[in-house]
N, C-alpha and C positions, 0 to 999 in steps of 0.2 A: 886791745893791747897798746895801741898808740896813745890813747887817752891816759891810760895808767902810766905809761912811760913818761908822758908830759907832766903828769901830777908828781911823779917821783922827783922831778928836778927841783920842786919847790918854787918854781917861777910862775906857776899858774895862779892868777889872782881872782879869776872869775871863770866859771864853766857853764856852758849851755849844752845840755845833754838830751839826746833822743833815747827812747826806750828801744826801739827797733833799729838795729844797726846794719841791717842788710843780710845778705846771704852768708851762710857759714862757709869758711874755707874748707874744701874737701879734706876729710880726715881730722878736722878740729871741731871742738864743741862750739856751737853758736853762742856768742855772748851778747848781752844786752846792756843797755844803759844802767839797768838795775845792778848788774854785776859790777859795773864801775862804781856805783854808789856803795855797794857792799864792800868793795875794796877800800874805798875812802873811809868807811866806818871802821873796818878792821884795822886799818893802819893809821887812823886819826890824821888823815891827810886831806884837809878841807881847804878850798880856795878862800882866801881872806875876804873877798868881796861877795862871796855867795855862789850859789848854783841855781840855774834856771832850767826848767824842763820845757822842751818844745816837741812834745810827742803827740801824735794822733792816736796813740794807743791808750785809752782812758784807764784801763786796769793797770797796765805797766806804769803809767805816769803817777797814778795814785800810790802805788807801792814805793816808787822812788821818792815822791814828795814826803811820805811819812818818815822815811829815814832822814831825809834832808832837814825837815822841820825839827825833828827830834834833836839833831846836832845843834842847829843854829839857835834853837830856843833856850838851850842851856849854856850857850856861849856868852 
């Protein structure tokens, strides 16, 4: 939620995202970096200077990278 709130400001020029964001808050759905990327895709809100993935989760990182590359390759 904090990452999305920051992106909404339009002031984020570069993002470095992890897939696994830690423990879920009790009573809330656990979100991942992939959810942040999906939000960016749905809202066409991409940092001007790009997005880097720094995740040790290879499957999650690959999903994120596919969406990120799709956006920046057509920009």
